[in-house]
N, C-alpha and C positions, 0 to 999 in steps of 0.2 A: 743519495741524491745531490746533485749539484744545483745551487741556487743563483739568482741574478747577483746577490751579494758576494757570492763565492767568485763570481767573474770580476769582481771590483767595482760594481755599481750599488749604490745604496739609495733606494727609493725613499727611505725614512729620513735620511740626512737631507736628501734634496728638499723634501717637505719642510723640514725644520729650517732650513736656508730661506724657504719662501716665508715662513712666518716671522723670521728675524728681519727680513727686508721690508716687510709691509709697512712698518712705521716710516721708513724713509721714503718710499714710493708715495705715500699718502701726501707727502709734502710737496710732490712735483706734480701738480695737477692743473687743470684750467676748467672754467665752467662748461666747456664743450665736452668734456670727457664723459662717456657714458659707462656706467658700471666701475669695477675695479680690476685688480689684477687676479689672475686664477682662471679665466677662461681661455678659450683657445685664440682669441684674437681681441686685440685692443679696439675700443670703439670710440669714435669721434664724431661728434653732430656736426655734420657738413653744412646744415642750414645756416651756420654762422657765416658762410661764404656768400649769402645772397645779398648782403650789402655791397658786394664787388660789382662793378660793370662788367669786367672780364677778368675773373681771377685765374692767376697762373700758378700751378702747383709746382713747387721746386722739391728736389729730392736729392739726398746725399747719403752714401754709404762709405764707411771708413773703419779704421782701427786705430791702435795706439803704437804698433810696431814693437820693436825690442825694448822700449822703455819698460814695459811690464817686468822685464828681467831685473831691473833695478828695484822695483817694487818687491819683487820676490825674494831678492837678496836681503833687502832691508827688512822684510816681514812687516811692511807697511802697506796698506791696501786701500786706504780711505781717501786717497787723492788721486790715483790714476783715472778715476771716473771723471774728472774735470778734463783731463787730456782728451778722453773719448768724446765728451761733448763739445769741447773746443774744436776738434777736427771736424765734427759733423755740422754743427750749428753755424759756425762762422763761415763755412762754405756756402751756406744758403743766403746768408746776410749780404755777401758781395753782389748780389744780383738785386738787392733791396728786398729781399723776401722775409717776412716775419715767421719764425720757426713756431710750428704749431705742436707737433708731438715727435716723439722718439721711441724706438724700441732697441733693446740691447741683446747681445748674445755672448755668453761666458762659456767657454770650453775649459775644462780642467781634467787634470789626472785623477783628482779625488775631491769630492765635495766635502769641504770643511764649512760648515754652515756659518760660523763666525766670519771667516774669510770672505765668503761670497756675499754676506751681508754688509761688509765693509766697503767691498767694491761698488755694490748698488747703492750704499749711503753717498758715495763720492758722486756717481752718476746722478742720483736724485737731486743732491744739493746743487749740482751744477746746473741741472735742469730749472730747478726752482730760480736760480740767478738769472737765467736766461729767458724765463717766461715759457718754457717748453714743458709740455706734459709728457711724463714717462707713463706710457700706456701699456707697455708689455715687454716681455723679453723671454729668453730661454737660457737655462744652464744645462749644459750637457757634460757628462762625466765620461772621459775617454781613457780608461786604464789601459796600459801597454802602449798607448800612443803618446801620451803626456806622463811626465813624472808626477808623483802624488803631491808635490808643492807647486806644480807649473800649471799656468792656465794662460789664456790669451782672451782678449776681449774686442768686440766689434759692435757696430749698431748702424742703423739707419734713421734718417729723420726726414720730416715733411714740412714744407713751410708754403706761404702764400704770398704773392705780390700781384698788385693791379697791373695790368698789361702795359698801360701807358706810363707806369712808373718804374719799369724794368730798367736797371742799371746795366751798362755794358760798353762795349768798344765803340758802338755806333754813336754814343753820346760824346766821345772824347774829341777835343778840338784843339788845334794849335794855340798856344797861349795859356792853356790849362796849368794848374799847379799841382804837384804831387805832395801830399800830406803824409808823413810817417807817423805810425802809432807804435810806441815802444812794445817790445815783448817783454815776457817775465823772465826770459833766459832762453833755454834751448827748446822749449815747447815739447814737440813730440816728434821731431824728425831729426835724422842724422844719427840715431842712437847706436847703429852698427859701427859706424865710424868712431863715434865718442866712446863706446866701449872698447873698441881695439885700442885707442890711444891711451886711455887712463889704465886699463887692466892688463893689456898684453904688452904694449910698448913701455909705459912708465911703471907698471907693477904697482900701481896705488891701491889702497883699499878704501872702501866706502866710508870707513870711520876716521879717515885721515883728515885733520884740520888743515884747510887751506887759506893762508893769510889772505890772498887775493880775493877770496870768496867771502871772507868773514864767517864762515860756517865750515861744515865738514863737506867733503866730496858728495856723499850721499845726499845730503839735505840739497845741495845745489843741483844734482842731476835729477831728484824728484821733485823739484819745484813744479807745480801745476801749470799747465798752458792757461795764459790769460784769456779771458772771455771777452769778446768785443760785441756781441749781438746787441745788447741794450744800448751802449753808447753809439754804435754805428746806426741803429735805427732812429735815435734820437737825432743824430746828425742829418740823416735823410729827411727828416720832418723839418728840421730848423733851417737848413740852408740847402742851395742847389749843389747836388752831386752828381757827377757823371759816371763814375766807375769805382769800384773797390777791388782790391785784390788780397786774398789771405795767403800769407808768406808761408808755405809749408815745404814739402820736399821739392827740391829744385832750386830753392833760394829766392832772393829778392828779385833779380833781374828777370828770371824765367817766368816766375808767377805774375809779375806785373806785365809782362810781354802778352801775357794771355788776354789781357783787356786793352790792348794798344791796337788801333787799326792800322792798316798799311799807309795811309795817308801822312801820318805823324811818326816821330821818333820821341824818346824821351831821354834826358840826361839827368842822372842823379849826383848830387853833391856829396862825396865822401866826408868832406871836412864838416858836414852839418851834424854829425853825431859821432860818438865814442862808443864801440860795441861794449857791452858788458865783459868784465874779465875772463869769464869762462871761455869765450871765443879766442882771445889771444893766448890763453894757456893751452888750449887744444892745439892750436897752430904751432906754438913753441915746442911742446912735448913731441908731437907727431911729426915735426919738420914739414908742415902742411903750407903749401902757398896760398896767399890770400884768395886768389882766383878759385882754388879748389875749396877753401872755406865757403866762399860765395855761393858755390854751387850745391853744397850740402845742407847749410845751415842758415837760420833767419838773420844772424848778425845782428840782433838786437831790434830787429823790426818785424812785428808780428803781422801788422795789416797796414795797407796804404789806401788813401782815398785820393781820387783824381777830381778836382774841382775847378771851377772857373776862378780867375784871380779875385774877383769881388767876394768870393766865399772864403778864401783862404785863412784870413785872420779869425774870422768868425768861427770856422771849423776847429782850428787849434785851441781857441778859448773855449768852446763847448766841450771838447774832448777833456780838456783839463779839468772843467767842472765835474765830469764823469770819472775823475780818477786815472785818466789816460795820459801819459806824457806824449805830446804830439809836437811836430815842428815841420818847417817847410824843407821837404827832401830833395825836390827836383822841379824841372818844368818840361813842358810838352812844346814842340816846335814842329814845323813842317818837315816831311821826310826829306832827307838829304842835309838838313841843317846841322844835326848832331851826328846823325848815323843813317843807315837805310830804313825805309819806313817799316813800322811794326817792331821795332828793336829798342832795347833800353841799354844804355852805356853809362859808366861812371866818369865823372870828371875829378 
């Protein structure tokens, strides 16, 4: 007789993975969480929202992309969860929403309990850092579809913001200042290009020491995404903020343009920062023009805030106290002064 295990799926190993991850999930909670993991759905006490006049729920779904291939090649799986949480939670924060809870999904070719527990450990640690409850998830074994050492991760998150405190393009005005927040490196975007340059074109190995990085290639590429949620929420509480933009796929200009109204345009000052070495090395090895790098990578800016000029210096100082390097990146002017309305250009 043929069993489920004969088909490549081990229920017992799945159960053991759940037991191993429980310790970490317990660290990623909030008072509103009802029950624990193991049920069919995560529960969150929505009566906590009664203190809002008009609560708006914000939601986001995302994954990590091909950065998981680096984790798999290095056999290091306890940091990739930071990338997942960063991609999810910081998309909520740009509208001013406080993240409440998150669920994850891990698809793998074979459940290796220790590996799954490491992945969830990273997710849980990042949730704890951002104040987000990890209320549930799913691990699915896909033999024949994924190799035994392959996996992919994704998730979704929900947050809340008071309606009259919602950030966005409608608040942005001529004269506003754009504040940059430094990234920790590549974050979790553009890895198809990154892998092509380093592995296919340059033929580098992950254990190669790279003087420009001060560490190995693998260590550079697996650097976790910086988490901006708590510093950005502190910023919104302390000073006037009109809009924020999470710099992910598409690069700095395209993502910032998503929160710029047609009545204004933005000019960013390239001389205000020097991108970390990894970006220039990718450009040189791949023969990639700066404009193409700008479209694929964050170039050292992971988040931006658009604030009135009276808030600019205080915003930079507050972010520094939270461990985020920040600087004046650009300015907002009436449409036509720098470029057509709703667009972002570089000076």
